[in-house]
C-alpha positions in Angstrom: -0.1 0.0 0.2 3.0 2.6 0.8 4.7 1.5 -2.2 1.6 2.4 -4.6 0.8 5.9 -2.4 4.6 6.9 -3.3 4.5 5.8 -6.9 1.1 8.0 -7.2 2.8 10.8 -5.6 5.6 10.7 -8.0 3.5 10.3 -10.8 1.4 13.6 -9.8 4.9 15.3 -9.4 5.9 14.5 -12.6 3.1 15.7 -14.5 2.9 18.9 -12.6 6.7 19.4 -13.4 5.8 18.7 -17.3 2.9 21.3 -17.1 5.6 24.0 -15.4 8.2 23.3 -17.9 6.4 23.1 -21.4 4.2 25.6 -20.1 6.7 28.4 -19.4 8.6 27.4 -22.5 5.6 28.1 -24.7 5.3 31.1 -23.0 8.8 32.1 -23.2 8.6 31.1 -27.6 5.3 33.2 -27.7 6.6 36.4 -26.5 7.3 38.5 -29.4 10.4 40.4 -29.6 10.5 44.4 -29.8 13.0 46.8 -31.3 12.9 50.5 -31.0 13.5 53.1 -33.7 17.0 54.3 -33.6 18.4 57.7 -34.9 22.2 58.1 -36.0 24.8 57.2 -38.8 23.5 54.4 -41.4 26.0 52.9 -43.9 25.2 50.6 -47.1 28.1 48.6 -47.6 28.9 45.6 -50.6 30.8 42.9 -48.7 32.8 40.8 -51.0 36.0 38.6 -51.0 39.1 39.4 -53.0 42.9 38.3 -53.2 45.5 40.2 -53.1 47.8 41.5 -55.9 50.6 43.7 -56.7 50.2 46.6 -58.8 53.2 46.8 -60.4 55.6 43.5 -61.3 58.0 42.0 -63.1 57.4 39.1 -65.5 60.2 36.2 -65.2 59.4 35.0 -68.8 60.6 32.1 -71.0 62.9 32.8 -74.4 61.4 35.3 -76.7 62.5 33.3 -79.4 60.1 30.6 -78.9 57.4 33.2 -80.3 59.7 34.8 -82.8 61.5 31.7 -84.4 60.1 30.4 -87.3 61.9 27.5 -87.2 61.4 26.5 -83.9 57.8 27.5 -82.6 56.0 24.9 -80.6 52.4 25.1 -79.1 53.5 24.6 -75.7 56.9 24.3 -73.6 56.7 22.3 -69.9 58.2 23.8 -67.0 60.7 20.6 -65.9 61.6 22.5 -62.4 60.6 25.7 -60.5 61.8 26.8 -57.6 59.1 27.3 -54.3 56.5 29.6 -54.5 58.0 32.8 -51.9 61.3 32.3 -52.4 63.3 35.5 -52.1 65.8 35.9 -55.0 68.5 38.1 -56.2 69.4 39.5 -59.8 70.7 36.7 -61.9 69.2 33.8 -59.2 68.3 30.2 -60.7 64.4 30.1 -60.9 63.2 27.5 -63.3 64.2 24.8 -65.8 62.3 24.4 -69.0 61.9 21.0 -70.7 64.2 20.6 -73.6 62.9 17.4 -75.2 60.9 18.8 -78.0 63.7 21.2 -78.9 66.6 18.8 -78.4 64.3 16.3 -81.1 64.3 19.4 -83.4 67.9 20.5 -83.0 68.7 16.7 -83.9 66.8 17.2 -86.9 68.5 20.4 -87.9 71.9 18.8 -87.3 70.8 16.4 -89.9 69.8 18.5 -92.1 73.1 20.9 -92.0 75.1 17.8 -92.5 73.4 17.0 -95.6 73.6 20.4 -96.9 77.4 20.4 -96.2 77.8 17.3 -98.5 75.9 19.1 -100.9 77.5 22.0 -100.6 81.1 19.8 -101.1 79.5 18.2 -104.3 78.1 21.1 -106.0 82.0 22.6 -105.5 83.5 19.5 -106.9 81.0 19.3 -109.7 81.3 22.8 -110.7 85.2 22.7 -110.6 85.5 19.7 -112.9 83.1 21.0 -115.2 84.5 24.2 -115.8 88.0 22.7 -115.9 86.9 20.3 -118.8 85.6 23.5 -120.4 88.6 25.3 -119.9 90.5 22.7 -121.5 88.0 22.6 -124.6 88.9 26.0 -125.0 92.7 25.7 -124.9 92.4 22.7 -127.6 89.8 25.1 -129.8 92.5 27.9 -129.4 95.1 25.5 -130.9 92.8 24.4 -133.5 92.1 27.8 -134.4 95.8 28.3 -134.9 96.3 25.6 -137.1 93.1 26.5 -139.6 95.1 29.9 -139.7 98.5 28.3 -140.4 96.7 26.3 -143.2 95.3 29.5 -145.0 98.3 31.0 -145.1 100.0 27.9 -146.7 97.3 27.7 -149.2 97.8 31.0 -150.7 99.6 29.1 -153.9 97.2 26.3 -154.0 94.0 26.5 -156.6 91.0 28.6 -155.5 89.1 25.9 -154.4 91.7 24.6 -151.8 92.1 28.0 -150.9 88.4 28.7 -150.1 87.9 25.4 -148.5 91.2 26.1 -145.9 89.3 29.5 -145.6 85.6 27.8 -144.5 87.5 25.4 -142.0 89.2 28.6 -140.2 85.7 30.1 -140.1 84.1 27.2 -138.7 87.0 26.4 -136.0 86.6 30.8 -135.0 83.2 30.1 -134.6 83.1 27.1 -132.6 86.1 29.0 -130.4 83.0 31.9 -129.7 80.6 29.5 -128.9 82.6 27.5 -126.9 83.5 31.2 -124.9 80.4 32.0 -124.6 79.2 28.7 -123.2 81.8 28.6 -121.0 80.7 32.0 -119.4 77.2 30.8 -119.1 78.3 27.5 -117.2 80.5 29.6 -115.3 77.6 32.0 -114.3 75.3 28.6 -113.9 78.0 27.2 -111.5 78.2 30.4 -109.4 74.4 30.2 -109.0 74.5 26.8 -107.7 77.0 27.5 -105.3 75.2 30.6 -103.8 72.0 28.6 -103.5 73.8 25.6 -101.6 75.6 28.3 -99.6 72.8 30.2 -98.3 71.0 26.9 -97.6 74.0 25.8 -95.8 74.4 29.2 -94.0 70.5 29.1 -93.2 70.6 25.9 -91.8 74.1 26.9 -89.6 72.6 30.2 -88.3 69.3 28.1 -87.4 71.5 25.5 -85.4 73.5 28.2 -83.7 69.5 30.0 -82.7 68.2 26.4 -81.4 71.7 26.2 -79.6 71.3 29.6 -77.9 67.7 29.2 -77.1 68.4 26.0 -75.2 70.7 27.8 -73.3 68.3 30.0 -72.0 66.0 27.0 -70.9 67.3 27.6 -67.7 65.4 30.7 -66.5 67.2 32.9 -63.9 65.7 36.4 -62.2 65.6 39.5 -64.0 65.8 41.5 -60.5 65.8 40.7 -57.1 62.4 40.1 -55.3 59.9 37.1 -54.0 59.1 34.9 -56.7 55.2 34.4 -57.2 53.4 31.6 -59.6 52.0 33.2 -62.2 48.0 32.8 -62.6 46.9 31.4 -66.0 43.4 32.6 -67.7 42.0 29.7 -66.0 42.5 30.6 -62.8 45.2 28.1 -62.0 48.5 29.0 -61.0 51.5 28.0 -63.1 53.7 25.3 -61.5 56.0 22.5 -62.5 54.4 20.2 -64.8 52.5 23.3 -66.5 53.1 24.3 -70.4 54.5 28.1 -71.6 52.8 28.6 -74.7 54.3 31.6 -77.2 51.6 33.3 -76.5 52.0 33.2 -72.9 55.6 33.0 -72.0 55.4 34.2 -68.1 56.9 31.4 -66.1 56.8 33.5 -62.6 56.5 37.0 -61.2 58.5 39.1 -59.0 55.8 41.6 -57.6 56.4 45.1 -56.2 55.0 44.8 -52.7 54.8 48.4 -51.8 51.8 48.8 -53.8 49.1 46.1 -53.2 45.4 45.6 -55.0 42.4 43.5 -53.9 40.9 42.0 -57.0 37.3 40.9 -56.5 34.2 39.9 -58.1 30.7 41.7 -57.6 27.9 40.3 -59.0 25.4 42.4 -61.7 22.8 42.9 -58.7 25.4 45.1 -56.6 27.8 46.6 -59.6 25.6 49.4 -59.9 26.1 50.6 -56.9 29.8 50.7 -57.3 31.8 53.5 -58.5 35.4 54.5 -58.9 36.9 56.5 -55.7 34.4 54.6 -53.0 36.1 53.9 -49.5 36.4 50.6 -48.3 37.4 48.6 -45.1 40.0 45.7 -45.7 40.6 42.5 -43.8 43.0 40.0 -44.4 42.1 36.2 -43.4 45.5 35.4 -42.7 46.0 38.3 -39.7 42.5 38.7 -39.0 43.7 41.2 -36.0 44.7 43.6 -38.8 42.7 46.1 -40.5 43.5 48.3 -43.7 42.0 50.9 -46.0 41.4 51.4 -49.4 39.5 52.8 -52.4 37.8 51.4 -55.4 40.1 52.4 -58.6 38.3 50.2 -61.4 34.9 48.8 -62.4 34.9 46.6 -65.3 31.9 47.8 -67.7 31.5 44.3 -69.2 30.7 41.3 -67.0 32.3 37.9 -67.2 31.7 34.2 -66.3 33.9 32.4 -63.8 35.2 28.9 -64.4 32.3 26.4 -62.7 30.0 29.1 -61.9 26.6 30.4 -63.8 26.1 33.5 -62.3 27.6 36.8 -64.3 30.3 38.8 -62.4 32.1 42.2 -62.8 35.9 42.4 -61.9 36.4 45.5 -59.4 39.9 46.4 -58.6 40.5 48.1 -55.1 43.9 50.0 -54.2 45.2 49.1 -50.4 46.8 52.3 -49.1 48.7 51.1 -46.5 52.2 49.1 -47.0 52.3 46.6 -44.8 55.7 43.6 -45.6 53.5 41.0 -44.3 50.8 41.0 -47.0 51.5 39.1 -49.8 49.8 38.2 -53.6 47.4 35.7 -53.1 46.2 36.5 -49.6 42.0 36.5 -49.0 40.6 39.9 -48.4 37.3 40.5 -47.0 36.3 44.1 -48.3 33.4 46.0 -47.3 32.5 48.7 -50.0 31.1 51.9 -48.5 28.5 52.8 -51.3 26.7 55.4 -49.1 26.7 57.1 -45.9 23.7 58.7 -44.1 24.7 61.3 -41.1 21.3 61.4 -39.2 18.3 59.0 -40.3 16.0 56.6 -38.6 16.2 53.1 -39.0 15.3 49.7 -37.8 16.4 46.2 -38.6 15.0 44.6 -41.6 13.1 42.2 -39.8 10.4 44.5 -38.9 9.6 45.6 -42.2 6.3 43.6 -43.5 5.7 44.5 -47.3 2.1 43.8 -48.7 1.8 44.8 -52.4 3.3 48.1 -52.9 3.2 49.0 -49.3 5.6 48.5 -46.3 4.3 48.2 -42.9 5.4 47.8 -39.3 3.4 46.7 -36.3 3.6 49.1 -32.9 3.6 48.2 -29.6 0.7 50.5 -29.0 -1.7 47.9 -31.4 -1.1 50.0 -34.7 0.1 49.1 -38.2 2.0 52.2 -39.8 2.4 52.5 -43.0 6.1 53.3 -43.7 8.1 55.0 -46.5 11.7 53.3 -46.4 15.0 54.2 -48.1 18.1 52.7 -48.6 18.8 49.5 -47.0 22.2 47.5 -46.0 22.7 43.8 -44.9 20.8 44.2 -41.6 19.1 47.6 -41.6 16.6 49.9 -43.7 16.3 53.5 -43.5 12.7 55.0 -42.2 12.1 58.2 -44.1 8.5 58.8 -42.9 5.9 57.0 -40.7 7.8 56.7 -37.7 9.5 58.7 -34.9 12.8 57.9 -33.0 12.0 55.8 -30.1 8.7 54.1 -31.5 8.9 50.4 -30.3 7.8 47.9 -33.1 7.5 44.2 -33.2 10.5 42.3 -35.0 7.5 39.6 -36.1 3.9 40.1 -37.2 2.5 39.5 -33.7 -0.5 37.7 -32.6 -4.3 39.7 -33.4 -2.2 41.8 -36.1 -5.7 41.7 -38.3 -6.6 43.6 -35.1 -4.4 46.5 -35.7 -5.3 49.9 -36.5 -3.9 51.5 -39.7 -2.0 54.4 -39.6 -0.2 56.6 -42.1 -2.7 56.4 -45.2 -1.9 59.6 -46.5 1.4 58.5 -47.3 -0.3 56.2 -49.8 -0.1 58.8 -52.8 3.6 59.3 -52.0 4.3 55.6 -52.3 2.6 55.4 -55.5 3.8 58.1 -57.0 7.6 57.0 -55.9 6.6 53.6 -57.5 5.6 55.3 -61.1 8.7 57.1 -61.0 10.8 54.3 -60.3 9.2 52.6 -63.1 9.5 55.1 -65.7 13.3 55.4 -64.9 13.5 51.7 -65.2 12.0 51.9 -68.7 13.9 54.8 -69.9 17.1 52.5 -68.8 16.0 49.7 -70.8 15.1 51.9 -74.3 18.0 51.9 -76.9 19.2 55.2 -77.3 18.3 57.0 -80.6 21.3 58.1 -82.4 20.9 61.5 -83.8 20.1 61.6 -87.8 23.0 63.3 -89.3 22.1 65.6 -92.5 22.7 64.7 -95.6 24.8 67.5 -97.7 22.4 68.2 -100.7 19.4 66.2 -99.4 16.1 67.2 -101.3 13.3 67.6 -99.0 10.7 64.4 -99.8 7.3 66.3 -101.2 4.4 66.1 -99.1 
């Protein structure tokens, strides 16, 4: 019996405890949150993430001959070795090595062609020498023959006329043969000179190609043009150039030596916020690596044309922010948080965004006095919105729609015409912005007026 009484008392106590807990919890959750209209300075910020980069830099380049050389232009050359990013180097220090395999194969082909050209040059030289020597021997023999024919003509003076005539004909033939041989020798000599010039030019070209190739290969060991900190070059795809990356004739940069005295934060802003930005706006800058540090900056450039970053669907606009302060701890590629100040109001009323409840074209707030206020709102930031008309400083309103809100008295109906007028004006401006700008029609000189 005693045991049953204890169990009964325990059950009753448990029920009472649950009622107290859940009843209290229900009252606490049901209690609406309130906030007062505040007055003070109000800032409209666009917060974006950026990346530090130097304003000025010195590029560490692969040999420029890879772009200019006609005999050894390649689509890409791989980076075989590259010192760690962040290494501080002096002028002339080693930075990287390019893969020589592609050019080495081409060099072997050039050397093979050069050897063939040398043999061709030697063969042409021997052939022309032999040919011209034979022609000179022929000229000597023709001279001897001509001399013999002249002697025969002189001795035929006492011979019959027919014999004299035959001797003279033979002399004329000998003279003509000599002249033809001399002319032929001249042409053959010019031909031999042209042939030697051709093979000589070809040989010189291949000797020059070989030397150019050797000079380029000697530059495949890349050295720093000046002292500084080596930072890997970022390709158009956003990836950093590293060992195994390819250097193309259109982008010969292997790495960079940034000037750390002037730093920029490069960021991208979505197309919704870009209309708020302009050159000269103030920026508050934080660096993720040093959260205790803070810097100031200014917007120096806002892109006019949007772009689509890799692996994203939204269009963004590139924005460049100059960091005002110099700090030796800042390094390229560090992530920054940028708060761009687009507007500042020194003395305005404002409320949290949660307190504003839009309905159609009107905005309402619910006061603790049982009134539903129509308000005219102004610019807003991430958390608050300006109240231009409809409330006073210190008025207390609910953050959420309170229970029994349908019984609240509506006040501020006199603001409705102004709200509608503002809405019409906004719509008109938007439509004008969408219209293409009409170009003035130039008057043509001498144009006649069309008859009506």
